[in-house]
N, C-alpha and C positions, 0 to 999 in steps of 0.2 A: 206580621212579618215572620215571627217564629214558626207559625203553622206553615206558611208558604215555603220557607227554607227547609223545614223538616220534611215536607212532602217531596220537595226536589231531591233531598238527600236519599229518601226512600226509593224514589224513582231511579236515581242514578245507581243505587245499590241493587236494583232489580227486585226490590221488596215491596211490601204493601204497608203504607203508613199506619193503617188501622190495626195491624198485628201488634205493634208496640209503639204507640204514639208518644209515650213518655220518653223513650230512648231517642226517637228522632227529634223531639223538642230539645232534649239535652244537647244533642249533636248540633242542632241549629243554633242554640245559644253560644256554643263554643265557636262555631264558624263566624257568627256575627261579632263576638267579642274580639276575635283576631283582627277585624277591620277597624276596631277602635283606635288602633295605632297604625296609621297608614305608613307604607314604605315611601322612600324617596321617589320611586317610580310612580306610585299612586298620586303623590302630591304633585309631581311634575305633570302628570296626565290631567288632573283636575285643573291645575293652573292653566295649562295650555287650552283646555276646553272653555275656560271662562275668560280668556285673554281678549281684550277689546280696546282698540285705540291706544296701544302702548301702555295701558294701565289695567291691571287685572282687577275685575270687579264682578260680582254676581249681582246683577241688577234686576233679575226677574226669576220667576220659577223655572222658566225655560233654560236660562243659563245654569241655574243650580242643578237641574235635571241632567244637563249635558255634562257638568262637572262630575256628578256622582257616577253616571254611566262610564265616563272615561276612567275614573278612579277604579271602579270595579273591574273594568276590562283590563286595566294594567295589572291588577292583582291576579286575575285569571291567567294572563299571559306569563306572569312570573312563575306560576305553578306548572305551566306547560313546559318550562325549560328543564332539561335534565340536570340533576344535582351534580355539582363538581366535586 
């Protein structure tokens, strides 16, 4: 996961991961650590994604995958908003 995130950061930066892999791995760890404490919007999104029959539960890998994708999408949406 760290490698994948590091490569994505390098790509987004218009750089080459191979030029400084340790730097991009550090940046990836920092980005991933930030997700360890989800925001309310992330929790709400994951909760909504896994909602089933008026009781939220993650009963399968598919439900969990949906919840994680929703949580990360909510985090990305929060960063797209201009700062107040």
